[in-house]
N, C-alpha and C positions, 0 to 999 in steps of 0.2 A: 810543215803545215800544222802539225800538232801543237807547236809552240804558239801559233796564232790562235788556235782554239782555246788553249789555256789562258792566254792573255785576254781574250774576249770574255771568257768566263770570269776571270778575276775582276775585270772592269765592270761587268754586269753585277756581280755580287757587291762590289764596293758602292755602286750606284744605289742598289737596294738598301744597303746599310745606311748610307748617308741620307737617302730620301726618307727613311723610316725613323730616323733618330729624333729624339725630343729636342726642343730648343735648348740651347746651352744655358747654364747658370752663370758662366763667365764667358766673355768674348772680346775680341778686339774690335773697336769701332772703325769702320772702313769709310764712312761718309756721314756728315752731319747735314741733314735735309733742311732743318730749320731749328727754331728754338726748343721744340719739344719732340722732335723725331730724328732718329738716327738709323743708319744701316750698320749691321754687324757682320762678322765673318759668316759665311754660309748664305749670304744674301737676305737674311731676315731683316725686316723693317721693324723698329721698336718705337712705340709711342709711349711717352712718359705719362704715368698715371697721376691723376689728381691736380694737374696744372694745365693752363692754356696760355700759350705765348702769342703775341701778335704775328700775323701771317707775313711771309716773305714772298710767296707766290700766289697769284700771278703778279700782283702789285704790292710792294712792301708797305705794310701799315706802320704807323708811328711805333718806334722801338722794336720793330720786327728784325731789322738788320742787326741791331745791337744784341738782341736776345740770341740770334743765330751765331754772331761772333763770339759771345761769351760761352755759349754751349760748345762751340768749336774749341775754344781754349781749354775748357774743362775736360772734354772727352775724345777729341779727334786723335786717332792713332793709338789710343790708350786701351788697356785691358779694363773692362768694366764688369761689375757684378750686377746681375739682373734678378730682381726679386719680384715674383708674381704676387698678385692678390687673388681675387676670386675668378675673374675672367681671364682666359688665355689670350684671346685676340679680340679686336674690335671689328666692326662691320666691313672694314677695308682689308682685313686679314693681317693687320699689323699686330705684333706681340705687344701686350700691355704689361709694362714693368716699371718698378721703381729702380732707379739707376744709381750706382755708386762707383766712384773712382777713389780707391784707397778708403779713407774715412770720410769723404765728401759725399753727402746725399745730394745728388745733382738736381733732382726735382725741387728739393727744398732750397737749395742755393739760388736757383733762378728766381724763386718767389722772394727770398730774402733780399735779393738785389733789386727787386721791383721790376723784373723783366718778364715775370709770369704772374698770372692770377691763379689763386687756388680755385679749382673748379671740380666739384664732385661729379663723378660718373658712376653712380651706383650700379652694381653692388661693390665696386672697387673703392672703398673708402677707409682702408686701414689707417692711413696717416692723415686723413682729411682735417681733423681738428688742429693738428700740428701745423699743416700747411696754411690753414685759415689764420692761425695766430701769427705766423710769419708774414702773411700778406698785410694784416693789420699793423704790424710793426713797420713794414716797408712804407705803408700809406702814411703813418704818423711821422716817419722820418723824411718823407718826401723823396724816396729813392726811385730811380728809373722812371717808369710810366706814371708814378705818383708825384713827380716833381711839380712844384707849383710855378 
């Protein structure tokens, strides 16, 4: 009987420890929701800062599936680095982060490919000028959603 009590106590303290921990700085991507939202280990949903991709749900918008597929290729099942800006979460409880896989800045890569628009969500604007310049280049080159 005492082993069950100890086991229960250990499980209880582990749950407290995990439940009270800060969001990770690196994590494995467990699901790609759409072009600008992922789920990472621990069940955290992460929304990419500074960009907006066409929607996939409930009805796919033009280039929405392409943005989702490219995001999957970039991050699915991979270890990512998560960089915060000013805000920790959005109104839906998702973590707000700049996302990197190795040396690839994922938010920027989606904009560069013309699969995301640079979209400012103040106060989280650390890389906004850079993202806006990438969008201008994608528009001028006619990439992705900017194809003529």
